[in-house]
Phi, psi and omega in degrees: 000137180251129177273135179255113179287135182276141178047046186297302182293321183298317182287318180290318176298320182293332178289339180051054180296142179234151175306137182095352181289148167256124189239140172252119167264100189280350181222076187306313177055235178282357176083004187298316182290315178299317180296324179289324177295320178295321179299320183280322190242349180057230181266015179280351176232161176247130183241126174258113187257122181246138169194136179284344180274111181301323181297326178298316178297314181302313184295317183293318176302320181293321180293320181290325178099333177195149177276123181253167186296339182268004179241128178236129181247134178225128179272078181216163173278153185295342179294344177262025183305323180291320178294320178300311182293321177298316181297329181269001183057039177252122182277311184229152173235164185260328184218142176228129180237131176230122174247106191275006180277157174286147177281160176303325180295318179294321182286322192254334184229356185288334180071024184253005174084025178287330182256135177280358180271351180238141179274101185222165175303139186276079183255300178061026180258147176289341177281155186259132174299155181281076174211154185296131173201116176055030172082003180248144180285179182257160176226015179270124180256167180296337181279342183290146178286140174227163176297326179298319177296319181298309186287340182261347186234330183287148182285168187300320182293318178295319177301312181299319183295316181287324181295324178281312185289319181263342180248350183051042182268117184291338179260029188299321183289321176297314181295318180298317177298319179298320178295315181294319178296317183293321184288345175291330181272321184199138179298139180272110188252326190236168177299317181292330173301315182288318179301319180299316180299310182298316182297320179294331183273313188234006182305319181296331179287344183256356181297134181089351179264158182281343183267138177289143180303335183269352188305306186291322178294319177296320178298316182297317181293321179295318180296315180295316182301321185255008180051042191298319184285320178292324176295324178295317178299319180295315184291328177295313181296307183293316182297315181298323181293337180260002174285141172284163176299132185086357178285156184235148174236133179238130179230127177255120180250165183229359174208165191298326182296315177297313184297324179297317180298313180297312181301314181294316181297316178296321179296319179296320178294326177292312181302322180285353180083015183269343188207163171246129177277117183285324183254098176299321172238146182297148173278131181241160181297146174287158181306324180292328177288320179297322179296318181287324183221087184305333180296342183281351190300332183263002185288142175223132180251129174236143182230145179222148177238134182279134176267309178203000000 
């Protein structure tokens, strides 16, 4: 399976990478952005590749063929960007790239329940369960949060709040009640267990619409499981503080909650006189990219440059 990176040229062109730069790819994913930077610049730049998904690191190393001195791989979430740089004794970096979308591998072959179209364990975590897959070990522990824990243990009010707040689902209270009622009879273990519950409750309200009844609830559970919005706020703050003067940050978002956070954070940095916002309006995929990769249709790219 080939992963298609979204807004590939637009993001790399927008970063204005120069020979000698140190770059952080904070969301390695399918490795597309890092591989394109290597294609353009070879060993003239240093790339620090971060991903909490062990398989993402494994696949990219395999695609490259060998780990070279200008590539550093760390199995961590991007919210720990400051700790990574401290451990490497790096004070400043020149470019930071974040692509917040799920990779094709995570959706289609990870077996972690990211897609409501596949019957898989209801995990939705970026960490990998401890089972063999593509030659890489697991890093998911019993203490880590999963979507299965959320739907089976959180109270009805908390479920309703995250489904509404993170999924912008208008039927959040009905769905939360349905989940709580269903788990009294049987533990919710798989994606299809959850899809069945949602469909029985609100399926009729979505008939004739282009969106699947489970879309917003699955988005909400994934965001909650991985603390995605709070981590995004952290990486913008921490990452910007470690950018050198003239350094650039590019962030690709895929839904309105993410884009609002990025837009607000960039605007605040501009108002304080710390940065120039390169993209007055977000860059979106061209029609030909959407045709080639329909998943790209909701993507938005925003860029900022640090002044001081």
